[in-house]
The first five atom37 places (N, CA, C, CB, O) and aatype in JSON, in Angstrom:
{
  "aatype": [12, 11, 18, 10, 4, 12, 10, 0, 19, 10, 15, 19, 13, 0, 14, 0, 5, 16, 12, 15, 14, 5, 5, 8, 10, 5, 10, 8, 14, 18, 2, 5, 1, 14, 15, 10, 1, 2, 6, 0, 3, 11, 1, 0, 8, 1, 12, 8, 9, 9, 6, 6, 11, 6, 0, 11, 16, 9, 0, 6, 11, 19, 4, 8, 15, 3, 3, 19, 11, 10, 9, 10, 16, 8, 8, 3, 9, 18, 10, 18, 18, 9, 0, 19, 16, 14, 16, 4, 16, 0, 18, 9, 2, 0, 12, 3, 7, 15, 9, 10, 16, 14, 6, 5, 10, 11, 11, 7, 0, 11],
  "atom_mask": [
    [1, 1, 1, 1, 1],
    [1, 1, 1, 1, 1],
    [1, 1, 1, 1, 1],
    [1, 1, 1, 1, 1],
    [1, 1, 1, 1, 1],
    [1, 1, 1, 1, 1],
    [1, 1, 1, 1, 1],
    [1, 1, 1, 1, 1],
    [1, 1, 1, 1, 1],
    [1, 1, 1, 1, 1],
    [1, 1, 1, 1, 1],
    [1, 1, 1, 1, 1],
    [1, 1, 1, 1, 1],
    [1, 1, 1, 1, 1],
    [1, 1, 1, 1, 1],
    [1, 1, 1, 1, 1],
    [1, 1, 1, 1, 1],
    [1, 1, 1, 1, 1],
    [1, 1, 1, 1, 1],
    [1, 1, 1, 1, 1],
    [1, 1, 1, 1, 1],
    [1, 1, 1, 1, 1],
    [1, 1, 1, 1, 1],
    [1, 1, 1, 1, 1],
    [1, 1, 1, 1, 1],
    [1, 1, 1, 1, 1],
    [1, 1, 1, 1, 1],
    [1, 1, 1, 1, 1],
    [1, 1, 1, 1, 1],
    [1, 1, 1, 1, 1],
    [1, 1, 1, 1, 1],
    [1, 1, 1, 1, 1],
    [1, 1, 1, 1, 1],
    [1, 1, 1, 1, 1],
    [1, 1, 1, 1, 1],
    [1, 1, 1, 1, 1],
    [1, 1, 1, 1, 1],
    [1, 1, 1, 1, 1],
    [1, 1, 1, 1, 1],
    [1, 1, 1, 1, 1],
    [1, 1, 1, 1, 1],
    [1, 1, 1, 1, 1],
    [1, 1, 1, 1, 1],
    [1, 1, 1, 1, 1],
    [1, 1, 1, 1, 1],
    [1, 1, 1, 1, 1],
    [1, 1, 1, 1, 1],
    [1, 1, 1, 1, 1],
    [1, 1, 1, 1, 1],
    [1, 1, 1, 1, 1],
    [1, 1, 1, 1, 1],
    [1, 1, 1, 1, 1],
    [1, 1, 1, 1, 1],
    [1, 1, 1, 1, 1],
    [1, 1, 1, 1, 1],
    [1, 1, 1, 1, 1],
    [1, 1, 1, 1, 1],
    [1, 1, 1, 1, 1],
    [1, 1, 1, 1, 1],
    [1, 1, 1, 1, 1],
    [1, 1, 1, 1, 1],
    [1, 1, 1, 1, 1],
    [1, 1, 1, 1, 1],
    [1, 1, 1, 1, 1],
    [1, 1, 1, 1, 1],
    [1, 1, 1, 1, 1],
    [1, 1, 1, 1, 1],
    [1, 1, 1, 1, 1],
    [1, 1, 1, 1, 1],
    [1, 1, 1, 1, 1],
    [1, 1, 1, 1, 1],
    [1, 1, 1, 1, 1],
    [1, 1, 1, 1, 1],
    [1, 1, 1, 1, 1],
    [1, 1, 1, 1, 1],
    [1, 1, 1, 1, 1],
    [1, 1, 1, 1, 1],
    [1, 1, 1, 1, 1],
    [1, 1, 1, 1, 1],
    [1, 1, 1, 1, 1],
    [1, 1, 1, 1, 1],
    [1, 1, 1, 1, 1],
    [1, 1, 1, 1, 1],
    [1, 1, 1, 1, 1],
    [1, 1, 1, 1, 1],
    [1, 1, 1, 1, 1],
    [1, 1, 1, 1, 1],
    [1, 1, 1, 1, 1],
    [1, 1, 1, 1, 1],
    [1, 1, 1, 1, 1],
    [1, 1, 1, 1, 1],
    [1, 1, 1, 1, 1],
    [1, 1, 1, 1, 1],
    [1, 1, 1, 1, 1],
    [1, 1, 1, 1, 1],
    [1, 1, 1, 1, 1],
    [1, 1, 1, 0, 1],
    [1, 1, 1, 1, 1],
    [1, 1, 1, 1, 1],
    [1, 1, 1, 1, 1],
    [1, 1, 1, 1, 1],
    [1, 1, 1, 1, 1],
    [1, 1, 1, 1, 1],
    [1, 1, 1, 1, 1],
    [1, 1, 1, 1, 1],
    [1, 1, 1, 1, 1],
    [1, 1, 1, 1, 1],
    [1, 1, 1, 0, 1],
    [1, 1, 1, 1, 1],
    [1, 1, 1, 1, 1]
  ],
  "atom_positions": [
    [[-17.12, 44.44, 67.41], [-17.73, 45.72, 67.18], [-17.01, 46.81, 67.97], [-19.21, 45.67, 67.54], [-16.79, 47.91, 67.47]],
    [[-16.65, 46.49, 69.23], [-15.99, 47.52, 70.02], [-14.59, 47.81, 69.48], [-15.91, 47.09, 71.49], [-14.08, 48.91, 69.67]],
    [[-13.95, 46.84, 68.82], [-12.65, 47.1, 68.21], [-12.79, 48.06, 67.03], [-11.99, 45.79, 67.74], [-11.93, 48.91, 66.82]],
    [[-13.88, 47.92, 66.28], [-14.13, 48.82, 65.16], [-14.37, 50.24, 65.65], [-15.33, 48.32, 64.34], [-13.88, 51.2, 65.06]],
    [[-15.13, 50.37, 66.73], [-15.38, 51.69, 67.32], [-14.09, 52.3, 67.84], [-16.42, 51.6, 68.44], [-13.85, 53.49, 67.68]],
    [[-13.27, 51.48, 68.48], [-12.0, 51.96, 69.01], [-11.09, 52.42, 67.88], [-11.32, 50.88, 69.84], [-10.42, 53.44, 67.99]],
    [[-11.06, 51.65, 66.79], [-10.25, 52.02, 65.63], [-10.73, 53.33, 65.04], [-10.3, 50.92, 64.58], [-9.92, 54.17, 64.66]],
    [[-12.04, 53.52, 64.94], [-12.59, 54.76, 64.39], [-12.24, 55.95, 65.28], [-14.13, 54.65, 64.24], [-11.88, 57.02, 64.77]],
    [[-12.32, 55.78, 66.59], [-12.0, 56.87, 67.51], [-10.51, 57.21, 67.44], [-12.39, 56.5, 68.94], [-10.14, 58.39, 67.42]],
    [[-9.66, 56.2, 67.41], [-8.22, 56.45, 67.36], [-7.79, 57.07, 66.04], [-7.46, 55.16, 67.6], [-6.86, 57.88, 66.0]],
    [[-8.46, 56.7, 64.96], [-8.08, 57.26, 63.66], [-8.43, 58.73, 63.56], [-8.74, 56.49, 62.54], [-7.81, 59.46, 62.79]],
    [[-9.42, 59.18, 64.32], [-9.78, 60.6, 64.31], [-8.69, 61.43, 64.97], [-11.13, 60.82, 65.03], [-8.4, 62.54, 64.52]],
    [[-8.08, 60.91, 66.03], [-7.08, 61.67, 66.76], [-5.67, 61.51, 66.2], [-7.1, 61.25, 68.19], [-4.78, 62.28, 66.57]],
    [[-5.44, 60.56, 65.33], [-4.13, 60.37, 64.73], [-3.89, 61.44, 63.68], [-4.0, 58.95, 64.12], [-4.8, 61.77, 62.92]],
    [[-2.68, 61.98, 63.61], [-2.42, 62.99, 62.58], [-2.44, 62.34, 61.2], [-1.06, 63.69, 62.83], [-1.84, 61.29, 60.99]],
    [[-3.11, 62.98, 60.29], [-3.24, 62.44, 58.93], [-2.04, 62.85, 58.09], [-4.56, 62.93, 58.27], [-1.51, 63.95, 58.24]],
    [[-1.63, 61.96, 57.23], [-0.54, 62.26, 56.32], [-1.05, 63.23, 55.25], [0.04, 60.96, 55.67], [-2.16, 63.07, 54.74]],
    [[-0.24, 64.22, 54.92], [-0.67, 65.26, 53.98], [0.23, 65.25, 52.76], [-0.66, 66.64, 54.66], [1.27, 64.6, 52.72]],
    [[-0.2, 66.0, 51.76], [0.6, 66.14, 50.54], [1.67, 67.2, 50.77], [-0.3, 66.52, 49.33], [1.49, 68.12, 51.57]],
    [[2.77, 67.06, 50.07], [3.8, 68.09, 50.13], [3.36, 69.25, 49.23], [5.19, 67.53, 49.68], [2.5, 69.07, 48.38]],
    [[3.93, 70.44, 49.41], [3.57, 71.57, 48.54], [3.83, 71.29, 47.06], [4.34, 72.81, 48.97], [3.08, 71.76, 46.2]],
    [[4.88, 70.54, 46.76], [5.16, 70.21, 45.36], [4.07, 69.32, 44.78], [6.53, 69.53, 45.23], [3.65, 69.51, 43.64]],
    [[3.61, 68.35, 45.56], [2.54, 67.48, 45.09], [1.26, 68.27, 44.88], [2.31, 66.34, 46.09], [0.52, 68.03, 43.92]],
    [[0.99, 69.2, 45.78], [-0.22, 70.01, 45.65], [-0.16, 70.89, 44.41], [-0.42, 70.88, 46.91], [-1.17, 71.06, 43.72]],
    [[0.99, 71.45, 44.11], [1.11, 72.29, 42.92], [0.95, 71.49, 41.64], [2.46, 72.99, 42.92], [0.52, 72.04, 40.63]],
    [[1.28, 70.21, 41.65], [1.11, 69.38, 40.46], [-0.37, 69.2, 40.11], [1.76, 68.02, 40.68], [-0.7, 68.9, 38.96]],
    [[-1.25, 69.38, 41.07], [-2.67, 69.2, 40.83], [-3.35, 70.47, 40.29], [-3.35, 68.77, 42.1], [-4.52, 70.44, 39.93]],
    [[-2.61, 71.57, 40.23], [-3.17, 72.84, 39.77], [-2.37, 73.38, 38.59], [-3.2, 73.86, 40.9], [-1.46, 74.18, 38.79]],
    [[-2.7, 72.96, 37.37], [-1.99, 73.53, 36.23], [-2.44, 74.98, 36.0], [-2.24, 72.68, 34.96], [-3.58, 75.34, 36.3]],
    [[-1.53, 75.81, 35.48], [-1.88, 77.2, 35.22], [-2.81, 77.31, 34.02], [-0.61, 78.04, 34.98], [-3.7, 78.16, 34.0]],
    [[-2.61, 76.46, 33.04], [-3.46, 76.45, 31.86], [-4.68, 75.58, 32.18], [-2.69, 75.93, 30.6], [-4.52, 74.43, 32.59]],
    [[-5.87, 76.09, 31.99], [-7.08, 75.39, 32.4], [-7.79, 74.68, 31.24], [-8.03, 76.35, 33.04], [-9.01, 74.49, 31.29]],
    [[-7.06, 74.3, 30.22], [-7.67, 73.52, 29.14], [-8.21, 72.21, 29.71], [-6.64, 73.24, 27.99], [-7.61, 71.66, 30.64]],
    [[-9.31, 71.71, 29.19], [-9.88, 70.46, 29.73], [-8.92, 69.28, 29.7], [-11.12, 70.1, 28.96], [-8.93, 68.45, 30.61]],
    [[-8.09, 69.2, 28.67], [-7.16, 68.07, 28.6], [-6.13, 68.14, 29.73], [-6.45, 68.05, 27.24], [-5.71, 67.11, 30.25]],
    [[-5.72, 69.35, 30.11], [-4.76, 69.49, 31.21], [-5.42, 69.21, 32.56], [-4.14, 70.88, 31.21], [-4.77, 68.71, 33.47]],
    [[-6.7, 69.54, 32.7], [-7.41, 69.21, 33.94], [-7.53, 67.7, 34.08], [-8.81, 69.86, 33.96], [-7.45, 67.17, 35.19]],
    [[-7.72, 67.0, 32.97], [-7.75, 65.54, 33.03], [-6.41, 64.99, 33.45], [-8.16, 64.95, 31.67], [-6.34, 64.0, 34.19]],
    [[-5.33, 65.61, 33.01], [-3.98, 65.19, 33.43], [-3.8, 65.37, 34.93], [-2.9, 65.98, 32.67], [-3.18, 64.54, 35.58]],
    [[-4.35, 66.46, 35.49], [-4.26, 66.68, 36.93], [-5.01, 65.6, 37.69], [-4.81, 68.07, 37.3], [-4.56, 65.14, 38.73]],
    [[-6.16, 65.18, 37.16], [-6.91, 64.08, 37.79], [-6.11, 62.79, 37.74], [-8.27, 63.89, 37.11], [-6.1, 62.02, 38.7]],
    [[-5.45, 62.54, 36.62], [-4.63, 61.33, 36.5], [-3.45, 61.38, 37.48], [-4.1, 61.18, 35.05], [-3.09, 60.36, 38.06]],
    [[-2.86, 62.57, 37.66], [-1.76, 62.7, 38.62], [-2.24, 62.41, 40.04], [-1.14, 64.12, 38.56], [-1.54, 61.77, 40.82]],
    [[-3.44, 62.87, 40.36], [-4.0, 62.6, 41.7], [-4.18, 61.1, 41.89], [-5.35, 63.34, 41.89], [-3.92, 60.59, 42.98]],
    [[-4.62, 60.4, 40.86], [-4.8, 58.96, 40.98], [-3.46, 58.23, 41.09], [-5.58, 58.42, 39.78], [-3.39, 57.15, 41.67]],
    [[-2.41, 58.81, 40.54], [-1.09, 58.2, 40.69], [-0.49, 58.49, 42.06], [-0.15, 58.69, 39.59], [0.33, 57.71, 42.54]],
    [[-0.89, 59.59, 42.69], [-0.31, 60.0, 43.97], [-0.86, 59.23, 45.16], [-0.55, 61.46, 44.19], [-0.13, 59.02, 46.14]],
    [[-2.1, 58.8, 45.11], [-2.7, 58.19, 46.3], [-2.0, 56.88, 46.65], [-4.21, 57.95, 46.09], [-1.55, 56.15, 45.77]],
    [[-1.93, 56.6, 47.92], [-1.28, 55.4, 48.43], [-2.33, 54.33, 48.74], [-0.45, 55.72, 49.7], [-2.11, 53.15, 48.46]],
    [[-3.45, 54.73, 49.3], [-4.54, 53.81, 49.6], [-5.32, 53.56, 48.31], [-5.47, 54.38, 50.72], [-5.82, 54.5, 47.68]],
    [[-5.41, 52.31, 47.92], [-6.13, 51.95, 46.7], [-7.64, 52.08, 46.92], [-5.76, 50.51, 46.24], [-8.11, 52.12, 48.06]],
    [[-8.38, 52.13, 45.83], [-9.83, 52.3, 45.91], [-10.5, 51.13, 46.63], [-10.41, 52.46, 44.53], [-11.47, 51.33, 47.35]],
    [[-9.99, 49.92, 46.44], [-10.58, 48.76, 47.13], [-10.42, 48.89, 48.64], [-9.92, 47.45, 46.63], [-11.34, 48.59, 49.39]],
    [[-9.24, 49.34, 49.07], [-9.01, 49.52, 50.51], [-9.92, 50.62, 51.06], [-7.54, 49.86, 50.78], [-10.49, 50.47, 52.14]],
    [[-10.03, 51.71, 50.32], [-10.89, 52.81, 50.76], [-12.35, 52.38, 50.82], [-10.73, 54.02, 49.83], [-13.1, 52.8, 51.71]],
    [[-12.74, 51.54, 49.89], [-14.12, 51.06, 49.87], [-14.4, 50.18, 51.1], [-14.4, 50.27, 48.58], [-15.47, 50.29, 51.69]],
    [[-13.45, 49.32, 51.48], [-13.65, 48.49, 52.67], [-13.69, 49.34, 53.94], [-12.54, 47.43, 52.79], [-14.47, 49.05, 54.85]],
    [[-12.86, 50.38, 54.0], [-12.89, 51.29, 55.15], [-14.25, 51.98, 55.22], [-11.75, 52.33, 55.06], [-14.84, 52.08, 56.3]],
    [[-14.73, 52.45, 54.08], [-16.02, 53.15, 54.05], [-17.16, 52.21, 54.42], [-16.27, 53.75, 52.65], [-18.11, 52.62, 55.09]],
    [[-17.09, 50.96, 53.99], [-18.13, 50.0, 54.34], [-18.16, 49.75, 55.84], [-17.92, 48.68, 53.6], [-19.24, 49.57, 56.42]],
    [[-17.0, 49.73, 56.47], [-16.95, 49.53, 57.92], [-17.47, 50.76, 58.67], [-15.52, 49.22, 58.37], [-18.18, 50.63, 59.67]],
    [[-17.12, 51.94, 58.18], [-17.54, 53.17, 58.87], [-19.04, 53.42, 58.69], [-16.74, 54.37, 58.36], [-19.73, 53.77, 59.64]],
    [[-19.53, 53.25, 57.46], [-20.92, 53.58, 57.16], [-21.88, 52.41, 57.32], [-21.02, 54.11, 55.75], [-23.1, 52.6, 57.25]],
    [[-21.38, 51.21, 57.52], [-22.2, 50.01, 57.68], [-23.13, 49.81, 56.47], [-23.03, 50.1, 58.96], [-24.31, 49.53, 56.63]],
    [[-22.56, 49.97, 55.28], [-23.34, 49.81, 54.05], [-22.43, 49.26, 52.96], [-23.98, 51.16, 53.61], [-21.23, 49.55, 52.94]],
    [[-23.01, 48.47, 52.06], [-22.23, 47.91, 50.95], [-22.31, 48.76, 49.69], [-22.7, 46.51, 50.65], [-21.52, 48.57, 48.77]],
    [[-23.23, 49.69, 49.64], [-23.43, 50.52, 48.47], [-22.63, 51.81, 48.62], [-24.94, 50.84, 48.26], [-23.16, 52.83, 49.06]],
    [[-21.33, 51.76, 48.25], [-20.42, 52.89, 48.45], [-19.96, 53.43, 47.11], [-19.21, 52.47, 49.31], [-19.55, 52.67, 46.23]],
    [[-20.03, 54.74, 46.96], [-19.5, 55.41, 45.77], [-18.32, 56.27, 46.22], [-20.61, 56.29, 45.05], [-18.44, 57.05, 47.17]],
    [[-17.17, 56.13, 45.56], [-15.96, 56.86, 45.93], [-15.64, 57.94, 44.91], [-14.77, 55.9, 46.06], [-15.79, 57.75, 43.7]],
    [[-15.2, 59.09, 45.42], [-14.74, 60.18, 44.59], [-13.39, 60.64, 45.15], [-15.79, 61.37, 44.55], [-13.3, 60.97, 46.33]],
    [[-12.35, 60.65, 44.32], [-11.03, 61.11, 44.76], [-10.94, 62.61, 44.49], [-9.88, 60.34, 44.03], [-11.16, 63.06, 43.37]],
    [[-10.62, 63.37, 45.52], [-10.5, 64.81, 45.39], [-9.44, 65.32, 46.36], [-11.87, 65.51, 45.64], [-8.84, 64.54, 47.09]],
    [[-9.22, 66.62, 46.36], [-8.27, 67.2, 47.31], [-8.77, 68.56, 47.77], [-6.86, 67.32, 46.69], [-9.54, 69.23, 47.09]],
    [[-8.3, 68.94, 48.94], [-8.57, 70.26, 49.49], [-7.35, 70.66, 50.3], [-9.89, 70.28, 50.36], [-6.94, 69.94, 51.21]],
    [[-6.77, 71.78, 49.97], [-5.53, 72.25, 50.59], [-4.46, 71.15, 50.57], [-5.79, 72.7, 52.05], [-3.98, 70.79, 49.5]],
    [[-4.1, 70.62, 51.73], [-3.01, 69.66, 51.8], [-3.48, 68.22, 51.87], [-2.15, 69.95, 52.99], [-2.66, 67.3, 51.96]],
    [[-4.79, 67.99, 51.82], [-5.32, 66.64, 51.93], [-5.77, 66.11, 50.57], [-6.49, 66.61, 52.91], [-6.49, 66.79, 49.83]],
    [[-5.33, 64.91, 50.26], [-5.83, 64.14, 49.12], [-6.7, 63.06, 49.74], [-4.66, 63.54, 48.22], [-6.2, 62.24, 50.52]],
    [[-7.99, 63.04, 49.41], [-8.9, 62.15, 50.12], [-10.0, 61.64, 49.21], [-9.51, 62.86, 51.32], [-10.29, 62.2, 48.15]],
    [[-10.61, 60.55, 49.66], [-11.78, 59.98, 49.01], [-13.01, 60.48, 49.74], [-11.72, 58.41, 48.98], [-13.04, 60.54, 50.97]],
    [[-14.03, 60.83, 48.98], [-15.34, 61.08, 49.57], [-16.13, 59.8, 49.33], [-16.06, 62.36, 48.95], [-16.4, 59.44, 48.18]],
    [[-16.49, 59.13, 50.38], [-17.26, 57.89, 50.29], [-18.71, 58.22, 50.62], [-16.7, 56.79, 51.26], [-19.03, 58.65, 51.73]],
    [[-19.58, 58.02, 49.64], [-20.99, 58.38, 49.79], [-21.84, 57.11, 49.74], [-21.43, 59.38, 48.69], [-21.72, 56.3, 48.83]],
    [[-22.7, 56.97, 50.74], [-23.7, 55.91, 50.76], [-25.06, 56.61, 50.91], [-23.44, 54.86, 51.93], [-25.1, 57.82, 51.13]],
    [[-26.15, 55.88, 50.79], [-27.46, 56.53, 50.97], [-27.67, 57.16, 52.34], [-28.55, 55.52, 50.73], [-28.45, 58.1, 52.48]],
    [[-26.98, 56.67, 53.36], [-27.2, 57.18, 54.72], [-26.0, 57.85, 55.34], [-27.64, 56.06, 55.6], [-26.11, 58.4, 56.44]],
    [[-24.84, 57.84, 54.68], [-23.61, 58.28, 55.33], [-22.64, 58.88, 54.32], [-22.94, 57.1, 56.08], [-22.63, 58.5, 53.15]],
    [[-21.83, 59.81, 54.78], [-20.73, 60.35, 53.99], [-19.47, 60.31, 54.85], [-21.03, 61.82, 53.51], [-19.47, 60.79, 55.99]],
    [[-18.4, 59.72, 54.31], [-17.14, 59.61, 55.04], [-16.02, 60.18, 54.19], [-16.84, 58.13, 55.44], [-16.05, 60.08, 52.96]],
    [[-15.05, 60.78, 54.85], [-13.88, 61.34, 54.18], [-12.68, 60.5, 54.59], [-13.67, 62.86, 54.55], [-12.33, 60.44, 55.76]],
    [[-12.04, 59.84, 53.61], [-10.94, 58.91, 53.88], [-9.68, 59.47, 53.25], [-11.25, 57.49, 53.33], [-9.64, 59.74, 52.05]],
    [[-8.65, 59.64, 54.07], [-7.37, 60.15, 53.58], [-6.78, 59.14, 52.6], [-6.39, 60.43, 54.76], [-6.63, 57.97, 52.93]],
    [[-6.45, 59.6, 51.39], [-5.92, 58.71, 50.36], [-4.43, 58.43, 50.55], [-6.16, 59.31, 48.99], [-3.87, 57.59, 49.84]],
    [[-3.8, 59.1, 51.49], [-2.38, 58.89, 51.73], [-2.14, 57.84, 52.81], [-1.71, 60.19, 52.12], [-1.18, 57.06, 52.71]],
    [[-2.99, 57.79, 53.85], [-2.74, 56.83, 54.93], [-3.98, 56.07, 55.38], [-2.16, 57.55, 56.09], [-3.87, 55.2, 56.25]],
    [[-5.15, 56.35, 54.83], [-6.34, 55.59, 55.17], [-7.07, 56.04, 56.42], [0.0, 0.0, 0.0], [-8.0, 55.36, 56.86]],
    [[-6.67, 57.14, 57.01], [-7.36, 57.6, 58.22], [-8.66, 58.31, 57.84], [-6.44, 58.55, 59.04], [-8.83, 58.76, 56.7]],
    [[-9.55, 58.39, 58.8], [-10.83, 59.05, 58.59], [-10.64, 60.53, 58.92], [-11.97, 58.41, 59.48], [-10.12, 60.88, 59.98]],
    [[-11.06, 61.39, 58.0], [-10.97, 62.83, 58.21], [-12.34, 63.38, 58.57], [-10.41, 63.53, 56.95], [-13.36, 62.9, 58.1]],
    [[-12.33, 64.39, 59.41], [-13.59, 65.08, 59.75], [-13.72, 66.31, 58.88], [-13.63, 65.46, 61.26], [-12.72, 66.82, 58.37]],
    [[-14.93, 66.8, 58.69], [-15.09, 68.04, 57.92], [-14.34, 69.22, 58.53], [-16.56, 68.38, 57.81], [-13.9, 70.11, 57.8]],
    [[-14.19, 69.23, 59.85], [-13.44, 70.3, 60.5], [-11.97, 70.27, 60.12], [-13.58, 70.21, 62.02], [-11.36, 71.32, 59.9]],
    [[-11.4, 69.06, 60.03], [-10.0, 68.94, 59.6], [-9.82, 69.44, 58.17], [-9.54, 67.49, 59.71], [-8.82, 70.09, 57.86]],
    [[-10.77, 69.13, 57.32], [-10.68, 69.57, 55.94], [-10.8, 71.07, 55.81], [-11.75, 68.9, 55.11], [-10.14, 71.68, 54.97]],
    [[-11.65, 71.69, 56.65], [-11.8, 73.13, 56.61], [-10.56, 73.84, 57.11], [-13.0, 73.55, 57.42], [-10.17, 74.87, 56.57]],
    [[-9.93, 73.28, 58.16], [-8.72, 73.9, 58.7], [-7.59, 73.84, 57.71], [-8.31, 73.23, 60.0], [-6.88, 74.82, 57.5]],
    [[-7.4, 72.67, 57.09], [-6.35, 72.49, 56.09], [-4.97, 72.71, 56.68], [0.0, 0.0, 0.0], [-4.61, 72.07, 57.67]],
    [[-4.21, 73.61, 56.1], [-2.82, 73.85, 56.49], [-2.71, 74.83, 57.63], [-2.02, 74.35, 55.32], [-1.6, 75.12, 58.08]],
    [[-3.82, 75.36, 58.11], [-3.77, 76.39, 59.16], [-3.32, 75.84, 60.48], [-5.11, 77.04, 59.34], [-3.23, 76.58, 61.46]]
  ]
}
């Protein structure tokens, strides 16, 4: 248990891997037709390095729950999973598997 806590603490302070500006621009098509928005979602799923199974196991360890729902999304330079359980919400970087805080997501590229 103390190793899990230590891992969680260290992952907060480790710099998270971010998307390059070119990768970020691929997620924002200029034409907003629904079919093109679906293509952007597919590109995001092709870009992530951490698979959904890995993200789910990370979320289960952080939230101490087996009932995890994952949503892949992005904000500024971060591509991340939102892991939602009945009692917990965790943000998992889809590029390197680190845990992101809401403050990190708000800061973004600043």
